Structures are given as C-alpha cells and as structure tokens.
Jmol script that loads the backbone (N, CA, C; Angstrom):
load data "model"
ATOM      1  N   MET A   1     -63.504 -63.772 208.242  1.00  0.00           N
ATOM      2  CA  MET A   1     -63.937 -62.529 208.108  1.00  0.00           C
ATOM      3  C   MET A   1     -62.919 -61.354 208.463  1.00  0.00           C
ATOM      4  N   ALA A   2     -62.417 -60.491 207.702  1.00  0.00           N
ATOM      5  CA  ALA A   2     -61.437 -59.534 208.100  1.00  0.00           C
ATOM      6  C   ALA A   2     -61.870 -58.317 208.519  1.00  0.00           C
ATOM      7  N   TRP A   3     -61.566 -57.930 209.676  1.00  0.00           N
ATOM      8  CA  TRP A   3     -61.956 -56.505 210.274  1.00  0.00           C
ATOM      9  C   TRP A   3     -60.920 -55.846 210.997  1.00  0.00           C
ATOM     10  N   ALA A   4     -61.019 -54.458 210.891  1.00  0.00           N
ATOM     11  CA  ALA A   4     -59.761 -53.698 211.633  1.00  0.00           C
ATOM     12  C   ALA A   4     -60.342 -53.223 212.972  1.00  0.00           C
ATOM     13  N   ASN A   5     -61.476 -53.190 213.518  1.00  0.00           N
ATOM     14  CA  ASN A   5     -62.054 -52.940 214.660  1.00  0.00           C
ATOM     15  C   ASN A   5     -61.387 -51.548 215.034  1.00  0.00           C
ATOM     16  N   THR A   6     -62.234 -50.973 215.997  1.00  0.00           N
ATOM     17  CA  THR A   6     -61.978 -49.467 216.350  1.00  0.00           C
ATOM     18  C   THR A   6     -61.949 -49.410 217.678  1.00  0.00           C
ATOM     19  N   ASP A   7     -60.937 -48.690 218.330  1.00  0.00           N
ATOM     20  CA  ASP A   7     -60.936 -48.610 219.871  1.00  0.00           C
ATOM     21  C   ASP A   7     -62.293 -47.624 220.111  1.00  0.00           C
ATOM     22  N   ARG A   8     -62.971 -48.044 221.298  1.00  0.00           N
ATOM     23  CA  ARG A   8     -64.074 -47.133 221.512  1.00  0.00           C
ATOM     24  C   ARG A   8     -64.008 -46.915 223.336  1.00  0.00           C
ATOM     25  N   ALA A   9     -64.715 -45.891 223.532  1.00  0.00           N
ATOM     26  CA  ALA A   9     -64.890 -45.523 224.956  1.00  0.00           C
ATOM     27  C   ALA A   9     -66.141 -44.995 225.149  1.00  0.00           C
ATOM     28  N   VAL A  10     -66.953 -45.244 226.332  1.00  0.00           N
ATOM     29  CA  VAL A  10     -68.144 -44.530 226.706  1.00  0.00           C
ATOM     30  C   VAL A  10     -67.898 -43.844 227.962  1.00  0.00           C
ATOM     31  N   ASN A  11     -68.127 -42.358 227.988  1.00  0.00           N
ATOM     32  CA  ASN A  11     -68.070 -41.795 229.180  1.00  0.00           C
ATOM     33  C   ASN A  11     -69.152 -40.985 229.149  1.00  0.00           C
ATOM     34  N   GLY A  12     -69.925 -40.872 230.171  1.00  0.00           N
ATOM     35  CA  GLY A  12     -71.264 -40.339 230.366  1.00  0.00           C
ATOM     36  C   GLY A  12     -72.296 -40.577 229.367  1.00  0.00           C
ATOM     37  N   GLY A  13     -72.161 -41.622 228.865  1.00  0.00           N
ATOM     38  CA  GLY A  13     -73.212 -42.027 227.765  1.00  0.00           C
ATOM     39  C   GLY A  13     -72.966 -41.578 226.301  1.00  0.00           C
ATOM     40  N   LYS A  14     -71.721 -40.987 226.319  1.00  0.00           N
ATOM     41  CA  LYS A  14     -71.242 -40.392 224.935  1.00  0.00           C
ATOM     42  C   LYS A  14     -70.167 -41.572 224.308  1.00  0.00           C
ATOM     43  N   HIS A  15     -70.272 -41.990 223.219  1.00  0.00           N
ATOM     44  CA  HIS A  15     -69.527 -42.742 222.738  1.00  0.00           C
ATOM     45  C   HIS A  15     -68.358 -41.993 221.748  1.00  0.00           C
ATOM     46  N   LYS A  16     -67.007 -42.548 221.975  1.00  0.00           N
ATOM     47  CA  LYS A  16     -65.999 -41.821 221.131  1.00  0.00           C
ATOM     48  C   LYS A  16     -65.069 -42.919 220.552  1.00  0.00           C
ATOM     49  N   LEU A  17     -64.619 -42.772 219.267  1.00  0.00           N
ATOM     50  CA  LEU A  17     -63.982 -43.503 218.645  1.00  0.00           C
ATOM     51  C   LEU A  17     -62.366 -42.954 218.525  1.00  0.00           C
ATOM     52  N   TYR A  18     -61.559 -43.861 218.703  1.00  0.00           N
ATOM     53  CA  TYR A  18     -60.159 -43.354 218.807  1.00  0.00           C
ATOM     54  C   TYR A  18     -59.187 -44.059 217.713  1.00  0.00           C
ATOM     55  N   GLY A  19     -59.723 -44.781 216.713  1.00  0.00           N
ATOM     56  CA  GLY A  19     -59.027 -44.989 215.620  1.00  0.00           C
ATOM     57  C   GLY A  19     -59.080 -46.642 215.548  1.00  0.00           C
ATOM     58  N   ILE A  20     -58.177 -47.192 214.747  1.00  0.00           N
ATOM     59  CA  ILE A  20     -58.094 -48.442 214.490  1.00  0.00           C
ATOM     60  C   ILE A  20     -57.155 -49.271 215.775  1.00  0.00           C
ATOM     61  N   SER A  21     -57.814 -50.293 216.240  1.00  0.00           N
ATOM     62  CA  SER A  21     -57.090 -51.056 217.325  1.00  0.00           C
ATOM     63  C   SER A  21     -56.251 -51.959 216.612  1.00  0.00           C
ATOM     64  N   LYS A  22     -55.150 -52.614 217.485  1.00  0.00           N
ATOM     65  CA  LYS A  22     -54.399 -53.522 217.067  1.00  0.00           C
ATOM     66  C   LYS A  22     -54.954 -54.930 217.352  1.00  0.00           C
ATOM     67  N   ARG A  23     -56.076 -55.174 217.618  1.00  0.00           N
ATOM     68  CA  ARG A  23     -56.801 -56.362 218.018  1.00  0.00           C
ATOM     69  C   ARG A  23     -57.239 -57.091 216.687  1.00  0.00           C
ATOM     70  N   GLY A  24     -57.421 -56.233 215.723  1.00  0.00           N
ATOM     71  CA  GLY A  24     -58.227 -56.788 214.446  1.00  0.00           C
ATOM     72  C   GLY A  24     -57.149 -57.599 213.709  1.00  0.00           C
ATOM     73  N   ASN A  25     -57.390 -57.505 212.104  1.00  0.00           N
ATOM     74  CA  ASN A  25     -56.545 -58.259 211.247  1.00  0.00           C
ATOM     75  C   ASN A  25     -55.356 -57.197 211.032  1.00  0.00           C
ATOM     76  N   LYS A  26     -54.144 -57.802 211.321  1.00  0.00           N
ATOM     77  CA  LYS A  26     -52.956 -56.974 211.229  1.00  0.00           C
ATOM     78  C   LYS A  26     -52.601 -56.549 209.745  1.00  0.00           C
ATOM     79  N   TYR A  27     -52.883 -57.551 208.897  1.00  0.00           N
ATOM     80  CA  TYR A  27     -52.587 -57.189 207.512  1.00  0.00           C
ATOM     81  C   TYR A  27     -53.469 -56.093 206.895  1.00  0.00           C
ATOM     82  N   LEU A  28     -54.882 -56.237 207.269  1.00  0.00           N
ATOM     83  CA  LEU A  28     -55.833 -55.228 206.786  1.00  0.00           C
ATOM     84  C   LEU A  28     -55.316 -53.805 207.336  1.00  0.00           C
ATOM     85  N   ARG A  29     -55.040 -53.751 208.670  1.00  0.00           N
ATOM     86  CA  ARG A  29     -54.698 -52.592 209.373  1.00  0.00           C
ATOM     87  C   ARG A  29     -53.283 -51.878 208.706  1.00  0.00           C
ATOM     88  N   LYS A  30     -52.613 -52.741 208.186  1.00  0.00           N
ATOM     89  CA  LYS A  30     -51.199 -52.314 207.630  1.00  0.00           C
ATOM     90  C   LYS A  30     -51.547 -51.658 206.153  1.00  0.00           C
ATOM     91  N   LEU A  31     -52.475 -52.240 205.529  1.00  0.00           N
ATOM     92  CA  LEU A  31     -52.859 -51.910 204.226  1.00  0.00           C
ATOM     93  C   LEU A  31     -53.683 -50.533 204.461  1.00  0.00           C
ATOM     94  N   LEU A  32     -54.465 -50.419 205.351  1.00  0.00           N
ATOM     95  CA  LEU A  32     -55.273 -49.081 205.643  1.00  0.00           C
ATOM     96  C   LEU A  32     -54.384 -47.985 206.049  1.00  0.00           C
ATOM     97  N   VAL A  33     -53.112 -48.163 206.884  1.00  0.00           N
ATOM     98  CA  VAL A  33     -52.355 -47.238 207.292  1.00  0.00           C
ATOM     99  C   VAL A  33     -51.438 -46.778 206.168  1.00  0.00           C
ATOM    100  N   HIS A  34     -50.939 -47.896 205.249  1.00  0.00           N
ATOM    101  CA  HIS A  34     -50.255 -47.374 204.148  1.00  0.00           C
ATOM    102  C   HIS A  34     -50.858 -46.454 203.338  1.00  0.00           C
ATOM    103  N   GLY A  35     -52.199 -47.029 202.989  1.00  0.00           N
ATOM    104  CA  GLY A  35     -53.043 -46.149 201.865  1.00  0.00           C
ATOM    105  C   GLY A  35     -53.272 -44.864 202.435  1.00  0.00           C
ATOM    106  N   ALA A  36     -53.526 -44.522 203.721  1.00  0.00           N
ATOM    107  CA  ALA A  36     -53.667 -43.352 204.100  1.00  0.00           C
ATOM    108  C   ALA A  36     -52.470 -42.394 203.998  1.00  0.00           C
ATOM    109  N   ARG A  37     -51.170 -43.091 204.302  1.00  0.00           N
ATOM    110  CA  ARG A  37     -50.083 -42.284 204.174  1.00  0.00           C
ATOM    111  C   ARG A  37     -49.892 -41.820 202.760  1.00  0.00           C
ATOM    112  N   ILE A  38     -50.105 -42.780 201.795  1.00  0.00           N
ATOM    113  CA  ILE A  38     -49.864 -42.355 200.527  1.00  0.00           C
ATOM    114  C   ILE A  38     -50.743 -41.413 199.988  1.00  0.00           C
ATOM    115  N   THR A  39     -51.998 -41.468 200.480  1.00  0.00           N
ATOM    116  CA  THR A  39     -53.004 -40.413 200.096  1.00  0.00           C
ATOM    117  C   THR A  39     -52.773 -39.106 200.663  1.00  0.00           C
ATOM    118  N   LEU A  40     -52.075 -39.077 201.817  1.00  0.00           N
ATOM    119  CA  LEU A  40     -51.629 -37.799 202.292  1.00  0.00           C
ATOM    120  C   LEU A  40     -50.619 -37.176 201.685  1.00  0.00           C
ATOM    121  N   ARG A  41     -49.730 -37.933 201.293  1.00  0.00           N
ATOM    122  CA  ARG A  41     -48.445 -37.560 200.460  1.00  0.00           C
ATOM    123  C   ARG A  41     -48.844 -36.799 199.258  1.00  0.00           C
ATOM    124  N   PHE A  42     -49.655 -37.622 198.495  1.00  0.00           N
ATOM    125  CA  PHE A  42     -50.055 -37.024 197.234  1.00  0.00           C
ATOM    126  C   PHE A  42     -51.001 -35.797 197.364  1.00  0.00           C
ATOM    127  N   ALA A  43     -51.759 -35.806 198.517  1.00  0.00           N
ATOM    128  CA  ALA A  43     -52.691 -34.601 198.567  1.00  0.00           C
ATOM    129  C   ALA A  43     -51.733 -33.258 199.032  1.00  0.00           C
ATOM    130  N   GLU A  44     -50.577 -33.447 199.579  1.00  0.00           N
ATOM    131  CA  GLU A  44     -49.713 -32.428 200.044  1.00  0.00           C
ATOM    132  C   GLU A  44     -49.034 -31.831 198.690  1.00  0.00           C
ATOM    133  N   ARG A  45     -48.763 -32.666 197.620  1.00  0.00           N
ATOM    134  CA  ARG A  45     -48.177 -32.208 196.384  1.00  0.00           C
ATOM    135  C   ARG A  45     -49.111 -31.405 195.517  1.00  0.00           C
ATOM    136  N   LYS A  46     -50.493 -31.692 195.695  1.00  0.00           N
ATOM    137  CA  LYS A  46     -51.416 -31.208 194.600  1.00  0.00           C
ATOM    138  C   LYS A  46     -51.566 -29.662 194.986  1.00  0.00           C
ATOM    139  N   THR A  47     -51.534 -28.845 193.828  1.00  0.00           N
ATOM    140  CA  THR A  47     -51.712 -27.340 193.849  1.00  0.00           C
ATOM    141  C   THR A  47     -53.010 -27.023 193.153  1.00  0.00           C
ATOM    142  N   ASP A  48     -53.604 -28.055 192.439  1.00  0.00           N
ATOM    143  CA  ASP A  48     -54.813 -27.623 191.602  1.00  0.00           C
ATOM    144  C   ASP A  48     -55.902 -27.971 192.711  1.00  0.00           C
ATOM    145  N   SER A  49     -56.876 -26.937 192.590  1.00  0.00           N
ATOM    146  CA  SER A  49     -57.901 -26.918 193.739  1.00  0.00           C
ATOM    147  C   SER A  49     -59.152 -27.771 193.182  1.00  0.00           C
ATOM    148  N   ARG A  50     -59.145 -28.004 192.063  1.00  0.00           N
ATOM    149  CA  ARG A  50     -60.229 -29.029 191.473  1.00  0.00           C
ATOM    150  C   ARG A  50     -59.807 -30.549 191.540  1.00  0.00           C
ATOM    151  N   SER A  51     -58.664 -30.848 191.916  1.00  0.00           N
ATOM    152  CA  SER A  51     -58.486 -32.251 191.871  1.00  0.00           C
ATOM    153  C   SER A  51     -58.570 -32.808 193.392  1.00  0.00           C
TER     154      SER A  51
END
end "model"
wireframe off; spacefill off
backbone 0.3
color backbone group
C-alpha cells in the first residue's frame, strides 16, 4: 500500500502536522510535490477570478 506519511509532533496535548515526511513512498511523494508545483505555477498565471 502506498502512503506519503506526514510528520507530526505533540506538544502539550496539541497535534501539529508539518508536511510530508521522507519515510513514505518516495515515488508518491515526488508526484505530489511536482503536482503542487505545477498547480501553483498555473495559479500564478491566471488573471480570471472565476477560474
């Protein structure tokens, strides 16, 4: 089963998520990072508020 695993910390009973760790599936992590970069790149180019 493929999983990306998130880094977590518990301080004073509060849970915090820090993003994707490097312990999970490296290929899946790479795909998620590249997809996020492409999404941000296209979002910066858009000027239409409805898209």
